[in-house]
C-alpha positions in Angstrom: -43.0 341.8 190.6 -40.3 341.1 187.9 -39.9 338.2 186.3 -36.6 336.5 186.6 -33.8 336.3 183.8 -35.1 333.8 181.1 -33.2 330.4 181.6 -30.5 330.1 179.0 -30.9 333.5 177.8 -27.5 334.9 177.8 -26.3 331.7 175.7 -29.5 331.9 173.3 -27.9 335.3 172.4 -24.4 333.7 171.9 -26.4 331.5 169.0 -25.2 333.1 165.6 -27.7 334.4 163.0 -28.1 332.0 159.9 -27.4 334.8 157.5 -24.1 335.0 159.2 -22.8 331.3 159.0 -23.6 331.2 155.4 -21.5 334.0 154.4 -18.5 332.1 156.4 -16.0 331.0 153.7 -15.7 327.3 155.0 -19.3 327.0 155.0 -19.5 328.6 151.4 -17.2 325.8 150.4 -19.6 323.6 151.9 -22.3 325.1 149.6 -20.3 325.0 146.4 -19.7 320.8 147.1 -23.0 319.8 148.6 -26.0 322.3 147.6 -27.4 325.5 149.5 -30.4 323.9 150.5 -28.5 320.9 152.1 -26.0 322.6 154.1 -28.8 325.2 155.1 -31.1 322.5 156.3 -28.1 320.9 158.8 -27.1 324.4 160.0 -31.0 325.1 161.0 -30.9 321.5 162.6 -27.6 321.8 164.6 -28.5 325.4 165.9 -31.9 324.3 167.1 -30.3 321.3 168.9 -28.0 323.7 170.9 -31.1 326.3 171.6 -32.9 323.4 172.9 -30.2 322.6 175.1 -29.9 326.0 176.4 -33.0 326.0 176.9 -33.2 323.0 179.1 -30.3 324.0 181.0 -28.3 320.7 179.8 -25.7 323.0 177.9 -23.6 325.0 179.6 -21.6 328.0 178.0 -18.2 326.1 177.5 -20.2 323.2 176.1 -21.8 326.1 173.8 -18.8 327.6 172.5 -16.7 324.0 171.8 -20.3 323.2 170.0 -20.5 326.5 167.9 -16.4 326.0 166.9 -17.5 322.5 165.6 -20.5 323.7 164.2 -18.6 323.7 160.3 -16.8 320.5 160.5 -20.5 319.0 162.1 -22.1 319.9 158.7 -19.2 318.7 156.9 -19.3 315.0 158.6 -22.8 315.0 158.0 -23.2 316.3 154.5 -21.1 313.5 154.3 -22.7 310.7 156.4 -26.2 311.3 155.2 -25.8 311.3 151.6 -23.1 308.6 151.0 -24.9 305.6 149.2 -25.7 302.8 151.4 -26.4 300.4 148.3 -22.8 299.7 148.5 -20.9 297.1 146.2 -19.2 294.6 148.3 -16.8 291.6 147.6 -18.8 288.3 148.2 -16.1 286.1 149.8 -18.5 283.8 151.7 -18.8 281.3 148.9 -22.5 281.4 148.6 -22.7 282.5 144.7 -26.6 283.5 145.3 -26.4 285.6 148.4 -29.8 286.8 148.9 -28.5 289.6 151.1 -25.8 290.8 149.1 -28.3 291.2 146.0 -27.9 287.1 144.6 -26.7 287.1 141.0 -24.4 289.1 139.4 -25.1 290.6 136.2 -23.2 289.4 133.2 -20.8 292.4 131.6 -22.8 293.0 128.5 -26.1 293.0 130.7 -24.7 295.6 132.7 -23.8 297.7 129.6 -27.0 297.3 128.5 -29.2 298.5 131.3 -26.5 301.8 131.6 -27.2 301.9 127.5 -31.1 302.1 128.5 -31.0 304.0 131.8 -29.3 307.1 130.0 -31.3 307.4 127.0 -35.1 307.3 125.9 -36.0 303.9 124.2 -38.5 301.8 122.6 -39.7 300.3 125.6 -43.4 300.7 124.2 -42.8 302.0 121.0 -43.1 300.3 117.2 -40.4 302.1 114.9 -41.7 300.5 112.0 -45.5 302.0 112.2 -44.4 304.9 114.6 -47.2 303.8 117.2 -47.2 302.1 120.8 -46.0 299.0 121.0 -45.6 296.2 123.5 -43.3 295.7 126.2 -43.2 291.8 125.6 -41.6 292.0 122.4 -38.5 292.7 123.9 -38.3 289.5 124.9 -40.5 287.1 122.7 -37.9 286.4 120.4 -35.1 284.9 122.5 -37.8 283.7 124.4 -39.1 281.8 121.6 -35.6 280.7 120.8 -35.3 279.1 124.0 -38.8 277.6 124.4 -40.2 277.1 121.0 -44.0 276.8 120.9 -44.3 278.4 124.4 -45.7 281.8 125.3 -43.9 284.5 128.2 -44.9 287.2 130.6 -42.3 288.9 132.7 -43.4 290.4 136.4 -40.8 292.1 139.0 -40.1 288.7 140.9 -41.0 285.0 141.4 -43.8 285.5 144.1 -45.4 288.4 141.3 -45.4 285.4 139.2 -46.9 282.9 141.5 -49.8 285.6 142.7 -50.7 286.5 138.9 -51.1 282.8 138.2 -52.9 282.2 140.7 -55.2 285.0 140.4 -55.6 284.7 136.8 -56.3 280.8 136.7 -58.0 280.2 140.0 -59.6 282.9 141.4 -62.4 281.6 144.2 -61.5 278.1 143.1 -59.3 275.5 144.7 -55.7 274.7 144.0 -54.3 271.4 145.0 -50.7 271.0 146.2 -48.8 268.7 148.6 -48.2 269.5 152.2 -44.7 269.1 151.5 -44.6 271.8 149.2 -46.0 274.8 151.2 -43.0 276.3 151.5 -41.8 279.6 153.2 -39.6 281.4 150.9 -37.5 284.4 151.8 -38.6 287.3 153.8 -41.1 285.1 155.7 -43.2 284.9 152.3 -45.1 281.6 152.1 -47.0 280.1 149.9 -50.3 279.8 151.6 -50.0 283.6 152.3 -49.6 284.4 148.8 -52.4 282.0 147.7 -54.8 283.5 150.3 -54.0 286.9 148.6 -54.8 285.7 145.1 -58.1 284.8 145.9 -57.6 281.0 145.4 -58.4 278.5 148.1 -55.8 276.1 149.4 -56.6 272.4 149.1 -53.7 270.3 150.9 -52.8 266.8 150.2 -50.3 263.7 151.3 -48.4 264.5 154.7 -45.4 266.7 155.1 -43.3 263.9 154.2 -45.3 261.5 151.7 -47.7 262.4 148.8 -49.0 260.2 146.4 -50.8 260.5 143.0 -54.1 259.3 144.5 -53.6 262.5 146.6 -54.3 264.5 143.9 -56.9 262.8 142.1 -59.1 262.3 145.3 -59.1 266.2 146.0 -60.0 267.0 142.4 -63.6 268.2 142.3 -65.8 271.0 140.8 -64.3 273.6 142.4 -60.4 272.4 141.5 -59.3 275.3 139.1 -55.4 274.0 138.9 -52.7 271.6 140.3 -49.7 272.9 141.9 -46.3 271.5 142.1 -43.9 274.2 144.1 -40.1 273.2 144.2 -38.9 273.0 148.0 -36.4 276.0 147.4 -34.5 276.1 150.7 -34.7 272.4 152.1 -34.8 269.1 151.7 -36.7 266.3 153.1 -34.8 262.9 153.6 -35.9 259.5 154.9 -39.0 257.8 154.4 -40.6 260.1 152.1 -42.4 260.4 148.6 -43.7 263.0 146.3 -45.2 262.7 142.5 -43.4 263.6 139.7 -44.3 266.6 137.6 -45.4 264.6 134.6 -47.6 262.2 136.6 -49.5 265.6 137.8 -49.8 266.6 134.6 -51.2 263.2 133.1 -53.8 263.5 135.9 -54.6 267.4 134.8 -55.0 266.2 131.3 -57.2 263.4 132.1 -59.5 265.8 134.2 -59.1 268.7 132.1 -57.3 270.8 134.8 -54.4 273.1 134.3 -50.8 272.1 136.2 -48.5 274.7 137.3 -45.1 274.2 138.7 -43.6 277.0 140.7 -40.1 276.1 139.7 -38.1 278.6 141.3 -34.5 278.9 140.2 -35.1 279.6 136.7 -32.1 277.0 135.9 -31.1 276.3 132.4 -28.1 274.2 132.8 -27.4 271.1 133.4 -25.7 271.1 136.8 -25.3 267.5 137.7 -21.8 267.9 135.4 -20.9 270.4 137.8 -21.6 268.3 141.2 -24.8 270.0 141.6 -28.0 267.3 141.8 -31.5 267.6 142.4 -32.1 271.4 140.7 -34.6 270.3 137.3 -34.2 272.8 134.5 -37.0 274.6 133.0 -36.6 272.8 129.7 -37.5 269.4 131.9 -40.4 271.2 133.2 -41.5 272.1 129.5 -40.5 268.6 128.5 -42.8 266.9 131.2 -46.0 269.2 129.8 -46.6 271.8 132.8 -49.2 274.3 131.2 -47.6 277.1 133.3 -44.0 277.6 134.8 -43.1 280.2 137.2 -39.4 281.0 138.0 -36.7 283.4 138.9 -34.6 286.1 136.8 -31.9 286.6 139.3 -31.0 283.0 140.5 -29.4 279.6 138.6 -30.8 281.9 135.4 -28.2 284.6 136.2 -29.9 287.8 135.2 -31.9 290.5 137.0 -34.8 290.2 139.8 -37.8 289.3 137.7 -40.2 286.9 137.9 -40.8 284.8 134.4 -44.1 282.8 133.5 -43.6 280.4 130.8 -46.5 278.5 129.1 -49.1 277.5 127.0 -50.4 280.8 124.9 -53.9 280.8 125.8 -52.9 280.9 129.5 -50.5 283.3 129.4 -52.5 285.6 127.1 -55.0 285.5 130.4 -52.2 286.8 132.8 -51.4 289.5 130.6 -54.6 290.7 130.7 -55.1 290.8 134.3 -55.1 294.3 135.8 -52.6 293.1 138.3 -50.0 292.8 135.4 -49.3 296.2 135.3 -49.1 296.6 138.9 -46.5 293.8 138.6 -44.5 294.9 135.6 -41.0 295.4 135.1 -39.4 298.5 133.9 -36.6 298.9 130.7 -33.7 298.5 133.0 -34.7 295.1 133.9 -35.9 294.1 130.4 -32.2 295.1 129.2 -30.6 293.1 131.8 -32.5 290.3 131.2 -32.5 290.5 127.3 -28.8 290.4 126.9 -28.9 287.4 130.0 -30.9 285.5 127.6 -28.9 286.4 124.8 -26.0 284.1 126.4 -27.9 281.2 126.7 -28.8 281.9 122.8 -25.7 281.8 121.9 -24.2 278.9 124.3 -21.8 280.9 126.0 -23.5 281.3 129.5 -21.0 278.7 131.1 -18.4 281.5 130.3 -20.5 284.9 130.4 -23.1 284.5 133.1 -21.2 285.0 136.5 -23.4 282.7 138.5 -22.7 279.6 136.1 -19.1 280.4 135.6 -18.5 280.4 139.6 -20.4 277.1 139.8 -18.3 275.7 136.9 -15.1 276.4 138.7 -12.9 273.6 139.9 -11.7 273.2 143.4 -8.5 273.2 142.4 -8.7 276.4 140.1 -10.3 278.0 143.4 -7.2 276.9 145.5 -4.7 278.3 142.8 -6.2 281.9 143.3 -6.2 281.5 147.1 -2.4 280.8 147.0 -1.7 283.0 144.8 -3.4 285.7 147.5 -1.8 284.6 149.9 2.2 285.0 147.9 0.5 288.7 147.0 0.7 289.3 150.8 4.1 287.9 151.4 5.7 290.1 154.1 3.1 292.8 153.5 1.1 291.7 156.7 4.3 291.8 158.8 3.6 288.4 160.0 0.7 289.3 162.0 -1.4 287.0 159.9 -1.3 283.5 159.7 -2.6 282.1 156.4 -3.4 278.6 155.3 -5.6 276.8 152.7 -8.2 274.1 153.7 -10.8 272.0 151.8 -14.1 273.1 152.3 -17.5 273.8 150.5 -19.2 276.5 148.2 -23.3 276.5 148.2 -25.5 278.0 145.6 -28.1 279.8 147.4 -30.6 281.6 146.8 -33.3 278.9 147.6 -31.6 277.0 144.9 -30.3 273.4 145.0 -30.9 273.1 149.2 -28.1 271.0 150.4 -26.0 270.8 147.6 -22.3 271.8 148.2 -19.3 272.3 145.7 -15.6 271.0 146.6 -13.5 274.1 147.1 -10.8 275.6 148.8 -11.2 277.9 151.1 -8.5 280.5 152.5 -8.2 280.4 156.6 -7.1 283.7 158.0 -6.0 283.9 161.8 -4.5 287.1 163.9 -2.1 286.8 166.8 -3.3 290.1 168.0 -7.3 290.2 167.1 -10.5 287.7 167.3 -12.0 286.2 164.3 -14.9 288.6 165.0 -12.7 291.4 165.3 -10.9 290.6 162.0 -13.9 289.5 160.1 -15.5 293.5 161.1 -12.1 294.8 159.8 -12.9 293.3 156.5 -16.0 294.0 156.6 -15.5 297.7 157.0 -12.7 297.8 154.3 -13.7 300.0 151.0 -14.8 298.1 149.2 -15.8 296.0 152.1 -15.1 292.1 151.9 -17.9 289.9 153.4 -16.4 286.8 154.3 -17.8 283.8 157.1 -16.5 282.3 160.5 -16.8 278.8 161.2 -14.7 277.5 164.4 -13.3 280.7 165.4 -11.7 281.2 162.1 -11.8 283.7 159.4 -12.8 281.8 156.0 -12.8 283.1 152.4 -13.9 281.5 149.6 -12.6 282.9 146.2 -15.3 281.0 144.1 -17.7 284.1 144.4 -15.1 286.5 144.0 -14.3 287.6 140.7 -11.0 287.2 139.5 -9.7 290.8 138.8 -10.8 291.5 142.8 -8.2 289.1 144.3 -5.7 291.9 144.3 -8.6 293.9 146.7 -8.6 290.8 148.6 -4.9 290.7 149.8 -5.0 294.7 150.0 -7.9 294.3 152.5 -6.0 291.5 154.8 -3.3 293.5 154.8 -5.1 296.6 156.1 -7.5 294.3 158.2 -3.4 293.4 160.1 -2.7 297.0 160.7 
């Protein structure tokens, strides 16, 4: 008995050979633009998809002919789609200065320039030009940290969670760490202090209650197995009402009496007095040093305004132990982070951080300045939107964000945008799909833009994006 014709056999014979496809002029143009490897891989992928459809019987001859006509345009679209970077610059018009989802702190112009310079060159990362021998990474920051924090040593790792992990593992592995229950915080991405502590090998010893902890709670918890007293910045929340916490200075005095080191997870890396800018309760690294903390952990990309990094500042003997810990190699930073952090610290040494470090400058803006810029954007739009947008300005609040200054807002002026034909969600989406994307926020059915977190040279782009969204 003869076998019947194989399902899809005729259609399969209609599929072109790869060698013939690669000789087509349009395909050769794609190869010159995107490379032979990528174009060939996509052609092969598309042919396999068509072949599978024919074998299953889900693709008829008409659909096959249409797919073959679209074959080169399909490869063209796919190469653009798959090679386009998903890490794209956006304009942050949310009013959240340290927006974690948008990358937190912007680097200063000088810091960005230093990153570009070292990225394209071999560097003295671990090379001593004087001796011609291997050098140390740490020396690149020691001079500046020495000027900012005399008498304290420093070590830098890849983020603040890593700094806390390294410090706990170095100082309290298999020992108890005493910490208030009210400070067992969860930081971004579901990372919790107790979890980091467990991974470090330290043993958690909770004291006090969620809302009230007293000096005696710490004192009673200290025993032979105590390795460290820990205070944690609450980061992204505040407890109000019937509360009590122990100031860092009191914990330090207790630690001195009992000969136990005291560490604070300061978090934000704040080096500026923000009370003059209306932000209260955000302590500085300098205050932690003045209180006598033995080790201070903080971030580089929050209120410090630099790259992502975890900074450990403290007594020389303790910092030296952390540098010698094998974990330090796993947590170390690269040459570009060193370059960005060095340039950022230089602004603080020179005293021009309020003008040069973007996050500090943003938080320093008066609401009146933000309002004048918002009105200028409205004037720029003028009649370009053809009356399709209703623009107004109202008062509101900007936020620090990034787990810094929780609950503290700054007075600002918001550009409120309404459309006669589009919903707030549709308008917000059009702004988000603009090139470059403009990230706004929606409150009570209104699209709001806060220019505090928009660079002044981007104001024109905001106007253009609104005009385009109105079409």
